C-alpha positions in Angstrom: -25.5 -0.7 -39.2 -24.2 -1.7 -35.8 -23.7 0.9 -33.1 -21.4 0.3 -30.2 -22.1 1.5 -26.7 -18.8 3.3 -26.5 -18.1 5.9 -29.2 -14.5 6.5 -29.9 -15.3 10.1 -30.7 -16.3 10.6 -27.0 -12.6 10.4 -25.9 -12.1 13.8 -27.6 -14.9 15.2 -25.4 -13.2 14.2 -22.1 -12.0 17.7 -21.4 -15.6 18.8 -21.4 -16.2 17.2 -18.0 -15.2 20.6 -16.5 -18.3 22.2 -18.0 -20.7 20.8 -15.3 -18.3 21.3 -12.4 -15.4 23.5 -13.4 -13.6 23.5 -10.0 -13.5 19.7 -9.6 -12.9 19.1 -13.3 -9.9 21.4 -13.2 -8.6 19.8 -10.0 -8.8 16.4 -11.6 -6.9 17.5 -14.8 -4.3 19.3 -12.7 -3.8 16.1 -10.7 -3.8 13.9 -13.8 -1.2 16.2 -15.5 1.0 16.0 -12.4 0.8 12.2 -12.2 2.1 11.8 -15.8 5.0 14.3 -15.5 8.5 12.8 -15.5 9.5 11.8 -12.0 10.9 8.6 -10.4 9.2 6.9 -13.4 9.7 8.0 -17.0 6.7 9.1 -19.1 7.2 5.9 -21.1 7.0 3.7 -18.0 3.9 5.6 -16.8 2.3 5.1 -20.2 2.9 1.3 -20.0 1.5 1.2 -16.5 -1.6 3.2 -17.7 -2.1 0.8 -20.5 -2.1 -2.3 -18.2 -4.4 -0.6 -15.8 -6.7 0.5 -18.6 -7.1 -3.2 -19.4 -7.8 -4.3 -15.8 -10.3 -1.5 -15.5 -11.7 -2.4 -19.0 -11.8 1.2 -20.2 -11.9 1.3 -24.0 -11.1 5.0 -24.1 -8.0 4.5 -21.9 -7.0 1.5 -24.0 -7.2 3.5 -27.2 -5.4 6.5 -25.7 -2.5 4.6 -24.0 -2.0 2.3 -26.9 -1.5 5.3 -29.2 0.6 7.1 -26.5 2.7 4.0 -26.0 3.4 3.6 -29.6 4.4 7.2 -29.8 6.8 6.6 -26.9 8.5 3.6 -28.6 6.8 0.9 -26.6 6.7 -2.3 -28.7 3.6 -4.4 -29.1 5.4 -7.2 -27.3 6.0 -4.9 -24.3 2.4 -3.8 -24.4 1.1 -7.4 -24.4 3.5 -8.4 -21.6 2.3 -5.4 -19.5 -1.3 -6.5 -20.1 -0.5 -10.0 -18.9 1.1 -8.6 -15.7 -2.2 -6.6 -15.1 -4.2 -9.7 -15.8 -2.1 -11.8 -13.4 -2.5 -9.3 -10.6 -6.3 -9.0 -11.3 -6.8 -12.7 -11.3 -4.6 -13.2 -8.2 -6.5 -10.6 -6.4 -9.7 -12.4 -7.2 -8.4 -15.7 -6.2 -6.8 -14.6 -2.9 -10.3 -13.5 -1.8 -11.1 -17.2 -2.0 -9.3 -17.5 1.3 -11.9 -15.2 2.8 -14.6 -17.5 1.5 -12.8 -20.6 2.8 -12.5 -19.0 6.2 -16.2 -18.2 6.2 -17.1 -21.7 5.2 -14.9 -23.2 7.9 -16.6 -20.9 10.6 -20.1 -21.8 9.4 -19.3 -25.6 9.3 -18.1 -25.6 13.0 
């Protein structure tokens, strides 16, 4: 039997983070709840953003949660995949643009 490092059942335990520091845990959940309220962005748009970020952060719990949430909000699998590609493009671009920093350093050291 193979056991994964991440246990899907742990996602249901997320609310328990308040047990070891109730004040900060509650503040986090208050903030989290506010962030996902309808505002300038719809809850559907926020769910799609969250799914893309979940992939760039490589959080399996978030991927599971926001895949399910997105489907419940009518986000299609094609929209999900496109959002993931947007996240991947930004992540790879951010990595590559730091190559300019390396190039600048090489140029200084070669002087």
